[in-house]
C-alpha positions in Angstrom: -0.1 52.8 -22.0 1.4 50.4 -24.4 1.9 46.8 -23.1 5.3 45.4 -23.6 5.2 42.0 -25.4 7.8 39.3 -24.8 8.4 37.2 -27.7 10.2 33.9 -27.7 12.4 32.7 -30.5 11.6 29.3 -31.8 14.5 27.7 -30.0 13.4 29.2 -26.7 9.9 28.0 -27.3 11.1 24.5 -28.0 13.1 24.4 -24.9 10.2 25.7 -22.8 7.9 23.1 -24.2 10.5 20.4 -23.8 11.0 21.5 -20.1 7.2 21.3 -19.5 6.8 17.9 -21.1 9.8 16.5 -19.2 8.2 17.8 -15.9 4.9 16.3 -16.6 6.5 12.9 -17.6 8.7 13.0 -14.4 5.6 13.8 -12.3 3.7 10.9 -13.9 6.6 8.5 -13.4 6.7 9.5 -9.7 2.9 9.0 -9.4 3.2 5.5 -11.0 6.1 4.6 -8.6 4.0 5.7 -5.7 1.0 3.8 -7.0 3.3 0.7 -7.3 4.6 1.2 -3.8 1.2 1.9 -2.3 0.5 -1.8 -1.6 2.4 -4.8 -0.6 0.4 -7.7 -1.8 1.0 -11.2 -0.3 -1.3 -13.9 -1.5 -1.7 -16.1 1.6 0.0 -19.5 1.3 -0.4 -20.5 5.0 -3.8 -22.0 4.6 -5.1 -19.6 7.4 -7.5 -17.8 5.3 -10.5 -19.2 3.3 -9.4 -21.0 0.1 -6.1 -19.2 0.1 -7.8 -16.2 -1.6 -6.9 -13.6 1.0 -4.6 -10.7 0.2 -2.8 -8.8 2.9 -1.9 -5.2 2.1 0.3 -2.7 4.0 -0.4 0.7 2.3 2.0 3.6 2.1 -0.8 6.2 1.9 -2.5 4.9 5.0 -2.9 6.4 8.6 -1.8 5.4 12.1 -2.3 3.1 14.0 -0.3 0.7 12.0 -2.5 -1.9 10.5 -3.0 -4.3 7.6 -5.8 -4.7 5.2 -7.2 -8.2 4.8 -8.9 -8.4 1.4 -11.0 -11.2 -0.1 -11.9 -9.7 -3.5 -15.6 -9.2 -4.0 -16.3 -10.3 -0.4 -14.7 -8.0 2.1 -11.9 -5.5 3.1 -11.1 -5.5 6.9 -8.5 -3.8 9.0 -6.4 -5.5 11.7 -3.8 -3.9 14.0 -0.3 -5.2 13.1 0.9 -5.1 16.6 -1.8 -7.2 18.2 -3.8 -8.7 15.4 -7.0 -7.2 16.8 -9.9 -6.3 14.4 -9.7 -2.6 13.8 -12.7 -1.9 11.3 -14.5 -2.9 8.2 -14.0 -1.0 5.1 -16.6 -2.8 3.1 -18.2 -6.2 2.9 -20.5 -7.9 0.4 -20.3 -11.2 2.3 -20.9 -12.5 5.7 -17.8 -13.2 7.8 -16.9 -14.1 11.4 -14.8 -11.3 13.0 -13.7 -13.7 15.8 -12.6 -16.4 13.4 -10.7 -14.0 11.0 -9.1 -12.2 14.1 -7.8 -15.6 15.3 -6.5 -16.4 11.8 -4.9 -13.0 11.4 -3.1 -13.5 14.8 -1.9 -16.8 13.8 -0.7 -15.6 10.4 1.1 -12.6 11.9 3.3 -15.0 13.9 4.1 -17.4 11.1 7.3 -17.1 9.1 7.0 -14.8 6.2 6.8 -16.5 2.8 8.0 -13.3 1.0 11.3 -13.6 -1.0 14.3 -12.3 1.0 12.4 -12.1 4.3 15.4 -13.4 6.3 13.3 -15.8 8.4 11.2 -12.8 9.8 7.6 -13.4 10.8 4.8 -11.9 8.9 4.3 -9.4 11.6 7.9 -8.3 11.6 7.6 -7.9 7.8 4.5 -5.7 8.1 6.1 -3.6 10.8 9.2 -3.1 8.6 7.0 -2.1 5.6 4.9 0.2 7.7 7.9 2.0 9.1 9.4 2.4 5.5 6.2 3.8 4.2 5.4 5.9 7.3 8.8 6.9 8.8 7.1 9.6 11.1 4.6 7.0 12.7 7.3 4.7 14.2 
């Protein structure tokens, strides 16, 4: 049995290659956008966290219950519940820290006015809830 060969003309080949390249570029752009959206960084300006070096993140690729990540680069990454401010878990730590002191600071920070641009006088907690709900529409 002789196999039938399909041959593409040069113009068809170019179109096919162009379509593949555009698809790959589109997927890469989407991946980049998702990566950029994956974290909401907010350097703390409240003075609640040590040496104003803490970063609070709400991640789009995270799981319920809704929570924030408190990160002090090179020292620790901890999770706290957005709704109550309670300590959830330690992701990693290279430095000693006081859970009770940080929990108290997180609770205080959550109830302060947000310093994010266009926050419309919302609290940090309200901003975190809004971001969580945007990133996780099924976890409301």
